[in-house]
N, C-alpha and C positions, 0 to 999 in steps of 0.2 A: 573662253579665251585660254590659249596655251600659257603655261607658266613662263616660258621664254618671253612671250609677248608682254606679260605682266612686268617682268623684270626690265624689259626695254623701256616701258612707260615709266617705271620707277627711276630708271637711270636718267631719263630725260627730265623728269620732275626734279630730281636731285640736282642736276646741273643748274636749273633755273632758280631753285630755292636756297642752294648752298647747304642743304641738309645731307646726311649720309646717303650714299648712292643706293645701298641695298639694305632694306629692313631685315632684321633678324627674324628667322622662323621662330615661332613660339610653339612649344610642345609640352605636354604633361605626361609624365611617366609615373604611374601610381602602383607601388608594390601592393599586391593583394595578400597581405599578411594572414588574413583569416583563412586563406586557402592552403597555406603552407603545410598544415597537418595532413592534407590529402595528397600532397605532391610526393614525388619520389626523388631519389638521389640521382645526380648527373654522373653516370659512370665515367671513370677516368678514361676508359677505353674509347670514348668519343674522340679523344685526342691521339688516336693511333696513327702510326706511320706505316709506310709501304716502301720496301726496298726490292726492286727487281733487277735481275741481270739485264740491264738495258743501258746502253751508252756508258757513261762513267759514273753511274750511280754506285755500283759496288767497287769496281776497279778504278781507283783514283779518287773516288768520293769517300768511301768507308775504309777501303783496304788498299795498302800499298806494299805489303809484304815485309817480312822481318828485316830484309837486307836493304830496304829503301833508305836513301839519305834524308827523306822526310821524317821528322821525329815521329816515332810510333811506339806503341805498346803491343808487342807480339804481332806486329803487322797492321794494327789498326791505327789510323792517323790520330795523334794526340789532340790536335786542335778540334777535330770533329767529335772525338770521344767526349771532350770536355763540354762542347756545345750541346751535345745530346743529353749529357747528364744534367745540365742546367735546365733543359727543357722538360725534364721529368717524363720522358717518353714511357707510356704505360704498356704499349704492345707494338710489335713490329711484324708485318707480313712479309713473307719471303718463300720461294725465290721468284714468284711472279703472281699475277700477270701471265701473258701469253707464253712467256718462257717456261712457266711451271709445267705445262703439258708437253714439253719436249725435254724436260730435265730428268735424267736418270741418276738418282742419288748415289749409286755405287761408284759413279765416275768421280765423285767429289770427296772421297774418303781415302785414308792411307797416305803413305809418303807422297809428297807433292810431285816429286820427280817421276813417279809412276802413274800419275793421273793422266788419263787421255785428254787431248784437246778436243774441242767441239766448235761447230759453227753455229752462231746464234742467228738462225734463219729468219726469225721474226723481226729483229732489230739491227738492220744494217749489214748483216752477214759477217759480223765481227767474230774473229777466232779467239776463243778464250781457253785458258789452261786449267780450269777447274781448281785453281789454288784456293778459292773461297768456296767451301762446301759446308756440310752439316756441322762439323766441329767448329768451324770458324763462325758460323751464324749463331749457334747456341752459346758459344763462349762470348760473343759480342753482346748478346742479350743479358748474360750474367754481368758483364762489365758495366753496362749502363742501367741495369736493374729493371728490365722490362720483360713482359711475357712474350714468348715466341708464338707466332701464328704461321703455321706451315700450310702451304698450298700443295696438295698432292697431285700427281700426274695421272689423270684419267684418259686424256686424249690419245697419248701414244704409249701409256704404261699398262701395267697389269694389276689385277687385284693383289696378287702375291707380292709384287714389288712394293706397293704402298703398305701392305700389312707388315712386311719385313722392315720397312723404314721406321714405322711406329715402334716395332719391337726393338730395333737397334737403338733407338733414342731412349726408350723408357723402361726396358726390361732390366731386372737385376741380374738374372741368370739366363742361360740358354745360349744357343749358337749365335744369335745376333748380338747378345750382350758380350759374349766372348770376343767377337770380332771388334766390337767397340773398344773393349779393354785393350786388345792388341794394338789398337790405333791410338791409345794414350788416354782414354777417358774411363776411369774405373767406375765411378758412380753414374747411374743414369741421370739424364736431365729430366726436368718436368716439362711436359707438353700439354697445355690446356686446349688451345685452339687448333683444330684441324679442318682445313678446307678441302673438300673432296672435288677437285677439279676447279677450273677457272674459265669463265665465259664459255661454258660448254655449248652454248648456242652458236659460237663463232670459232675463234682460234683454238678453243679447247676441245674441238672435235666435231663441230657442226651437227650436233645432236638435235633431234626434235625434243620438245619437252617431255613427251611420253617415253621416248627412248632413254633420255638422261635420267628420268625418275627411276626407271628400272635399274640402270647402271649405278646410280647413287645408292639405292637400297642394297645392291650386291656389294659394292666397295665398302660401305660403312660397316657391314656385317663383320668383316674380317679385320677391322681396325680395333684391336682389343685394348682393354684397360689392364696394364701391368703394374703390379706392386703399388697399388693405391693411387696410381695416376689415372685421373678420370678425364677422358676426352670430351671436349665440347665440339660437336660435329656440325659443320656449316656446309650446306648445299650450295652449289653454284646457281645463283639466282639471275634475275632479269637485268637487261640493259634498259635504262630509262623508262619507256612507255610500253614495254612488252608485258601487259597485264595477263595475257593468256599463259605465259610461262609461269608466273606466280600461281595462277589458278591451278594449273596441272600439277605443279610440284606440291602444293599444299594438299591437293586432293589425294595424290598418290603416295606421298612420301613423308608427310608431316610428322608421323609418329616416330620416324627414324632420325629426325634432325633436331638440333638445338637452335640453329640459326639458318637464315636464308639470306644470301647476299644480294646487293643491289649496286649497280654501277651508274653513276651520273656525272657527266663532265659538262662544265660550262664551256661550250665550244660552238663556234658559228656554224660549222658544218663539216661533214666527214669528207667531202669532195672539194678539191680546189683549195684556195687560200683560206686559212683560219684567221688571218690577220696577224699583224706583228705584235709582239709582247710589249714593245715600248713606243710604238707609233700608232696613235689612234686619236680620233676626235671625241668631242664631248658626247655626241650621239652614240658612238661606239661604247663609251664608258657606261652610260646609263642603260643601254641595251644589255650590256654584260651583267649588270646587277639584276636586271629583270629576269634574265635567263638563269642566273644562279639561284634566285629566289623561287623559281618554278619547281625546284626540288621539293618544296613543301607540298605542292599539289601531287607530285609523283609519290611521295611518301604516303600521303593520305589515301591515294587510290590503291596502292599496294597493301596498305594496312587494312583497308576496307575488305579486300579480298581475303586477306589472312584471317580477319575476324570471323568470316563466314565459317571457316574450318577450325579456328583456334580462338574462340571468344575469351578464353582465360589468358591469352597472350603468353603462352609458354614458349612459343617459337619466336626468337628475336629477329629483327631486321638488321642486317649488318651491311652498312654502306662502306664496303671495303675498297672502293676506288671512287674518288671525287676530286674536283679541283678544276683549274683552268687549263685549257689546251690551246696554245698558239702555234704559229709557224716556228720552225726551228730557226735559231739565230743564224744570220748569214755567215758563211765561212765555217760552220760546224759540220760534223759528219752527218750525212743524210741517214735518217733512221735512228739517230741517238736521242732525239727529242729534247735537246738542250734549249731551254728558253730562259730569258731574263724574267724578272719578278719585280713588278712595280707596286706603287701605292694602290693601284687599281686591284691587284691581286690580293693585297691585304684586306681591302674592302670585301672582296668575295669570301675570303676566309672568315672574317668576322660575321657577315650575314649568314653564311652557311652554318657556322657553329651555333648561332642563335636559333636557327631552325631546328637543329638536332636537339638542343636543350628542350625545346617545346614538345619533342616527341620521344622522350626517353622511356615512356611506358612501352614502346615497341622497339625503338632504335637503341641498341645496346653497345654498338661499336661503330666507329667510322675510321677510315684509313686514307689520309690524303695522299695523292699521287704527285710526286714521290719525295723521298727523304733528301736526296742529293743529286744535283745536276740534271734532273729530268722533270719536265712539266713544272707544276707549282711547288717547287722544292723549298725546303728549309735552309739549305746550305748550297753554296756554289764553291767549287774548288778549281784551282789551276796550278798545277805543279805543287809548290810548297805553300801556296797562299789559299786562304779561305775567306769567304764572305758570308755573312748572315743576311738573309733576305727579309723584306718587310713582312712576309708571311711568317717567318720564324718569330718575329717580334709579336705578332698577333697571338701565336700559340703560347709564347712566354707570358703575355699579358693575361691570358685566360687560365693559367695554371691554378689560381685559387678556386676556380669552379669545379676542379676535379674532385669527385666524390663528395660534393657539397649538396645540400638540399635545395632543390629548385624553388625559386620564389616567382610565382606568376606575376606578370605586369600587364596593366591596362595602359596602352599607349595611345594618346590622342595627338596625331600629327597630320600634316598635309601629305599628299601623294603626288607623284610625278608619273604621267603617262609617257611611256617610251615607245620606240619603234616596235611594231608588231602588236601594239595594243596592250602590252603588259603594264601594270602599275607598280610603282616602287615607293614605299614609304620613305619620307625624308629622314626620319629618325628610326633607328632600330636599336633595341636594347635587350639585355638579359640580366638576370640577377640570381644570386644564390647566397645561402648562409651556412656557416659552419663555425663551431668553436667560439661563439659569441661575436662573430664578425659577419658582415654582409658585404659582398662585392657586387657593384652595379657597373656593367660595361655598356657604354653608349656609343653609337656611331651616327655621325652626320654625313650623309652621302652627298649633300649639295656641294658643288664645286665653287660656289661664289659666296653664299650667305652663311653667316654663323647662325646658331640656334640657341635661343634662350630656353633652358629646360627647367621645369618646376617638378619637384618630386615630393609630393605629400607623404609624410611619414606616419600618419594615422595614429598619433599618440605614442609611437615607439621612440624612446629616447635614443638618440644617436649622436655620434661625433665623428668627424672625418679624421681618419688616421693618416691616409696617404692617397695620392693620386698620380697617375702617369698617363701620358698622351703619346699617340703615334699619329704623325701627320707629315706633310711635305709641302714644299713651295708649289709643286706642280703634281698633278695626279699621275704623271708618267715618270716621276722621279724613281730611281732605283739605286741600289748599292752595287758598286763594281769594284774591281781590284784596285783601282786608283782613287776610289772614294767610298770606302767600306762602310761609313757611318752617315751617309747622306740622309737615310731614312732609319731612324732608330727611336727607342723609347726615351722620353724625357719626363722630368717631374712636372706635375700639374697641381697647382695650389689655388685654383680660382673657384672652388666649390665652397659655398657657405650655407650654414644652417641658421634660419631665422624663423621663429614662431612655428617650430615643428615642420618646417618646409625646407627641403634641400634645393638650392638654386645654383645653377652654373650656366656658363655660356660655352657651347661646343663650337670651336672654330670650324670653318668650312673644311670638308674632306678630312675629317679627323675621327679617331677612335680614342675614347677616354675610359679608363677604369678607375673607380673610386672604391676605396676600402674604408668601411665604416665599422666602428665599434657600436654594438647594439645591446 
């Protein structure tokens, strides 16, 4: 019998008996403390961001220029700067995306009035003035305290162009360093993460995997380490289910890479309507969660291939594009990928992060797409106003997991079978410990029923320090400029410890984080 049928029977029985209409789901979440010594740290880079020259992500989202009436610091929006600092962004990828393989870095340096304009042919044919370039990006990373992750141009660029860009950024002396100093930056920046191309199977050059492997080897050879700066080189990896791409790259180029990228979007389809961000039915909602969780199978399959060539797991899997992809909002510019962000997107973020936590023996970075005004963004801006999305609050809730020790969980919960036959667990959870504290983050995906959660603490003495909850009246609720805090974090104080057992009730469609002293 389908779960929906069971609930209909329960509803009818409740009407007749006067009892509560829906019984709470019962689930047990058991921390496997004995396995903690064998687990690894959750890299902060799992919470990475992605900023592409696409729509108003850069221009209007992050950057307004020094002469803007919008309050800014050296051209960066103050409201956005402060929001990103609070989020403790660990790493930011730039300038693309598809844009990266049409971007020539020399167009974005020097006096702004001398920089050439360009047409963004990938995203709406927008003409941009290159006022946000290398200096602006690296200075932004310094302002918010994150590592820069540079995507180099392989599709339309040259080996020399990428090699000189690395030298311009990181060299202490020499012709490229002299040019950087002339443009106002005396000391070199640090650059750890270097992506050699983006989606090289598609918009990044339509390479075959064999051809790209050869190009990757050539390009990375000339990207040198200057003045103690050590590059972490990331090859352009597969989209979703293209396991052959991973096989060929690992076979032919693994010794020359530190990481291999993977892109996975929660999207209905690439042709036709992807569905509206804010208008969907319950079946669409549950299907979306099933699709997002399929990334675990995708990671497992790519990891299995990588293990064949790299059993010591030296090469990391870098999920540097992920998130939801819906139709553009009506009335917005075609090709700018502006979409709203509901409680459904928050659920996708939480479930995806839980998956990444379970695979940090191979997955060392993930970058949600994108940071502002594009796809599953953290921030929406309109003129001088800013809104924080439900996804922003998920990332804020998960900050304590950054660089903490992963605590495995044994979760006993019911599952829901959704359209296309996928199954989705009703309860998802993750946990970590650091500095004498443990954080347990739990998600109840059910739209109607609360969940009674029991967490055996296995003799570990613990006390609840704090809790917070993200939920909404409706799963399609979102924050907009007229209701900026409709979906936001609120205190949660209903978790109790009795007889070494932590108990709480998770409301329907909610995410709760508990901070424990242990």
